[in-house]
FILUM-713730 format. One record per residue (C-alpha): x, y, z. Coordinates in steps of 0.25 Angstrom, whole numbers, plus 2048, in hexadecimal, padded with zeros to 3 digits. Layout:
! FILUM-713730
XYZ;...
//
This chain:
! FILUM-713730
61FE3D9A3;623E309A8;621E2C9B5;626E209BB;625E1C9CB;62EE129D1;62AE0A9DE;634E059E9;62EDFB9F1;632DF89FF;62CDE9A04;62BDEEA13;620DF4A1C;620E04A1A;61BE0DA23;619E1AA1E;617E27A26;615E31A1B;615E2EA0B;618E3EA0B;628E3FA0A;628E4DA14;621E43A1F;629E38A1E;631E32A2A;63FE36A2A;64BE2EA26;656E2CA35;65EE20A31;662E1CA3F;653E1CA44;64EE13A38;658E09A36;653DFCA3E;65EDF6A48;65BDE9A48;661DDFA3D;654DDBA35;658DCEA30;65BDC9A40;64EDD0A46;642DD4A41;640DE2A3F;635DEDA3B;63ADF1A2D;630DFBA28;634E05A1E;632E13A20;632E1FA15;63BE29A1A;641E38A17;64FE39A1B;657E47A1F;65AE48A0F;64BE46A0D;64EE39A04;643E2FA05;648E22A0E;642E14A0B;646E0DA19;642E01A20;64EE03A2B;655DF9A25;659DFFA17;654E0CA0F;654E12A02;655E21A02;64FE299F7;650E389F1;645E3E9ED;64AE4A9E6;652E4C9DB;64AE3F9D6;649E329E0;656E2A9E1;65AE1E9EA;665E279F1;667E1C9FD;664E0DA00;669E09A0C;66ADFDA18;666E04A25;66DDFCA2E;67ADF9A28;67BE08A20;67CE01A14;67BE09A09;675E019FB;675E0D9F3;680E129E9;67CE199DE;66EE1F9DE;668E1D9CE;658E1E9C9;64FE189D1;649E0F9C2;64DE129B5;641E119A9;644E1099D;638E16992;63AE15983;648E13983;64CE1C98E;651E1A99B;64BE239A5;651E239B6;647E239C0;64AE2B9CC;659E2B9D1;663E359D0;670E389C8;67CE3D9CC;685E359D5;692E359D3;697E289D5;68DE1C9D7;694E149DD;691E189EA;685E249F1;68BE2E9F9;67FE37A00;686E429FC;684E3F9EE;673E3F9EF;671E4E9EF;67AE529E2;670E459DB;668E4B9D1;65BE459CA;65DE3F9BA;657E4A9B1;652E3F9A9;64BE379B6;63DE349B9;63DE3C9C7;637E3A9D4;627E419D6;625E399E2;621E2D9E9;616E249F1;616E1A9F9;60CE0B9F8;60BDFD9FD;614DF49F6;60CDEC9EB;60DDDF9E4;617DE19D9;615DD29D5;60DDC59D9;613DBD9E4;60FDAF9E5;614DAC9F3;61CD9E9F4;616D9DA05;61DD8FA07;629D98A02;626DA3A0E;628DA2A1D;61BDADA1E;610DB2A13;616DBFA0D;60DDCBA08;60FDCD9FB;611DDA9F6;61CDDAA04;617DE7A0B;61CDF4A0A;61CE00A02;621E049F5;625E119F2;622E179E6;62BE229DE;624E299D3;62DE319C8;62AE399BA;632E3F9AE;633E4E9B0;635E589A6;644E599AA;646E4B9A6;63DE4C99A;645E56995;652E4E997;64CE42991;648E4A984;656E4D984;65DE3F985;653E3C97A;65CE36970;668E32978;66EE2797F;663E28988;65BE25980;660E1997A;65DE0997B;666E07987;66CDF7986;676DF7991;678E0099D;682DF99A5;686E009B2;691DF59B6;68ADF09C5;690DE19BF;697DDF9B1;68DDD89A9;690DCB9A2;68EDD4994;69CDDB998;6A8DD3992;6B5DD999C;6C2DDC995;6CEDDE9A0;6DCDE099D;6E5DD89A3;6F0DE19A6;6EDDE59B5;6E5DDA9BE;6DCDE69C3;6D6DE99B5;6C8DE79B5;6BADEB9B1;6B3DE79BD;6BCDED9C9;6B9DE89D7;6ABDE39D4;6A6DEF9CB;6A4DED9BD;6A6DF99B3;6B2DFD9BC;6BFDFB9B6;6CDDF99BC;6D8DFA9B3;6E7E009AF;6E3E0C9A8;6E7E04998;6E2DF9999;6D4DF4994;6C8DEE99D;6BCDEF997;6AEDE8994;6A6DE3988;698DE2985;691DDE977;68CDE9972;67ADE7974;674DE8964;66FDF8961;67ADFD96A;67CE0D964;684E12971;68CE0D97E;68FE17989;698E13996;69AE1D9A3;6A6E1B9A6;6AFE1F9B4;6BDE239AF;6C1E219BE;6D1E209C1;6D4E1A9B2;6DFE239AB;6DDE1D99D;6DEE23990;6DAE19985;6D8E0E98D;6CCE16997;6BFE11998;6B3E1298E;6ACE0A984;6AEE02977;6A6DFF96C;6AEDF1968;6ACDEF958;6B2DE4951;6BFDEB94D;6BFDF7957;6BCDFD964;6B6E09964;6B5E11971;6B5E1C97A;6BCE1E989;6C1E28993;6D0E29993;6D0E2E9A1;6E1E309A3;6E0E3C999;6D0E4299C;6CBE3D98E;6C1E35986;6C5E2B97C;6BEE2596E;6C5E1B967;6BFE19958;6C5E0A955;6D0E13950;6D5E1E958;6D3E26965;6CDE33967;6CFE39975;6C6E4397B;6C9E4D987;6BFE4E991;6BDE4399C;6BBE479AB;6C5E3F9B3;6BCE379BB;6AFE399B6;6A5E309B1;6A1E309A3;69AE2B997;6A1E2598B;697E2397E;698E1A972;68EE1D968;68CE1595A;683E1E951;683E18944;692E1793D;698E1F949;69BE1E957;69AE29961;6A4E2B96D;6A1E33977;6A2E37986;698E3E98F;698E4199E;689E429A2;682E39995;67EE4698F;688E4E989;691E45980;69FE4997D;6A4E4096F;6B2E39970;6B3E33962;6ABE2D956;6AEE2494C;6A7E1C93F;6A4E0D940;69BE07936;68EE07939;68EDF6937;697DF4940;693DF2950;69BDF195B;69BDE3961;69EDE7970;6A0DF3979;6AADF6982;6ACDFC991;6B9DFE998;6C8E01997;6CDDFD988;6D9E01981;6DAE0D977;6D3E0596C;6C7DFF974;6CFDF2975;6D5DEA981;6E5DEC983;6EBDF498C;6F5DFE98D;703DFC98C;703E07998;6F9E019A0;6F6E0E9AA;6F3E0D9B6;6E5E059BD;6D9E0C9BE;6C9E0C9BF;6BEE109B6;6B0E0D9B5;6A4E099AC;699E0E9B3;68EE0C9A8;68EE0699B;683E08991;67EE01981;673E0B97B;66DE0796D;665E12966;65AE1A96A;64BE1596A;643E1A95D;639E20968;642E2996D;649E2E95F;
//
């Protein structure tokens, strides 16, 4: 079985009463928070390891704290400024990601957070371990180590400083369990095994995207209130972004939250742009349908769940393009397909609100203003020969 270790380095002196978690001191925020202004007053901000009342691990120096769940997997579930009560954590994600033979593995982390814009404490107990992730086995604490040599320039320093910085590091150990191996075996010939060219979660809009925003409404935008991928637009107007297709691309996917959008053929989706046509798959929120435009006509399919994020997928398979949707990225429902000559390749991929032909026109009935969100865009290549 694969095993992996992640290390949290804390560059502060650490006073551990006991390494055994059951013997760690209890974390009491009121008692442990330093009251002085640490930027002005000299304070002794020694870090300690605690248990909190929920049985989680807390690493704190009285100014900031980081909280870890240990079950069902290690995950950062709190990152707080104790003096101001500010939380820096909005989303629970893997502690790390690694790639082995073209397959991306999550290390630790939890899944199931309903909204990733913010984190509520009552959600945490419902989060689950990703079945295919590396699972936590144990942790230990050691002295900090020099990760690289540092050539000191004492003439630039007010005083000589020790290296490595004194402190402790918490080392978490993980391994792939039998459940993970079974899940990975089942994914062996799925998108999880494909070469990943792009995985864009729209933390900001990359320069590789070229935006189009209809001027039918002054609020039409692919970046709403600073959030890239959040589309504000009249229902039947075009707002989208284009990106060049990477060489070797076989699959494009987009995870889309329909939000309050109430369009039909102008619903948010993903399209492949050829010289003479666009092939697209999109949501039709007003009618709770999916649409597939093959370059000439649109096919419609019932089954869209209002307000629920969904994956849309276009696959180039020989001389065909297949369109499908999935609410779990495991079970896919076909929406349509079209034949394309093998030697003709798309130039760009388009995500967002297109007209019924995948272009940039607006309907005469522009509809009401609404919002939708492109949460994730992925561009995938072939499955490596080592996996086939």
